[in-house]
C-alpha positions as CSV (number, residue, x, y, z in Angstrom):
1,X,119.5,-82.2,-219.0
2,X,119.4,-83.7,-215.6
3,X,116.4,-83.8,-213.2
4,X,117.4,-80.6,-211.3
5,X,116.9,-78.3,-214.4
6,X,113.6,-76.9,-215.5
7,X,112.5,-74.8,-218.4
8,X,110.1,-72.2,-217.0
9,X,109.3,-70.0,-220.0
10,X,108.9,-72.5,-222.7
11,X,106.8,-70.6,-225.3
12,X,104.6,-72.6,-227.7
13,X,102.9,-71.0,-230.7
14,X,99.2,-71.4,-231.1
15,X,97.4,-71.3,-234.4
16,X,95.6,-68.0,-233.3
17,X,99.1,-66.4,-232.9
18,X,99.9,-66.8,-236.6
19,X,97.0,-65.3,-238.4
20,X,97.9,-63.5,-241.6
21,X,96.7,-60.1,-240.5
22,X,99.4,-60.1,-237.8
23,X,102.2,-61.1,-240.2
24,X,105.0,-58.7,-241.1
25,X,104.6,-59.5,-244.8
26,X,100.8,-59.1,-245.0
27,X,99.9,-56.4,-247.5
28,X,96.2,-56.0,-246.5
29,X,93.0,-57.2,-248.2
30,X,93.9,-55.8,-251.6
31,X,97.5,-57.2,-251.9
32,X,97.5,-60.2,-249.6
33,X,100.8,-61.9,-248.6
34,X,103.9,-60.5,-250.3
35,X,105.8,-63.8,-250.0
36,X,105.6,-66.8,-252.4
37,X,105.0,-69.2,-249.5
38,X,104.1,-68.5,-245.8
39,X,107.1,-68.0,-243.5
40,X,105.1,-69.6,-240.6
41,X,103.9,-72.7,-242.3
42,X,106.0,-75.2,-240.3
43,X,104.9,-73.6,-237.0
44,X,101.3,-73.7,-238.1
45,X,101.5,-77.4,-239.0
46,X,103.2,-78.3,-235.7
47,X,100.6,-76.3,-233.7
48,X,97.7,-78.0,-235.5
49,X,99.2,-81.5,-235.1
50,X,99.7,-80.9,-231.4
51,X,96.2,-79.5,-230.9
52,X,97.2,-76.0,-230.1
53,X,94.4,-74.2,-231.9
54,X,93.4,-71.5,-229.4
55,X,94.4,-70.5,-225.9
56,X,92.1,-71.0,-222.9
57,X,89.9,-68.1,-221.9
58,X,91.7,-65.9,-219.4
59,X,95.2,-66.8,-220.5
60,X,96.3,-63.2,-220.6
61,X,95.3,-62.4,-217.0
62,X,98.5,-62.2,-215.0
63,X,96.9,-61.3,-211.6
64,X,95.3,-64.7,-211.0
């Protein structure tokens, strides 16, 4: 990649994006996760190592 190219929409997962209740495989309080191991574990570890725990307040406001 040369100096004239930019990546505008580089999305990074935060730890708050990957809570179990939002997961496709979460069966609720009674059943828990249906998988043997979490499908998002590597993204969770990477987000925690890079300090991406929670987003700044007002992140979802697009009219700023």
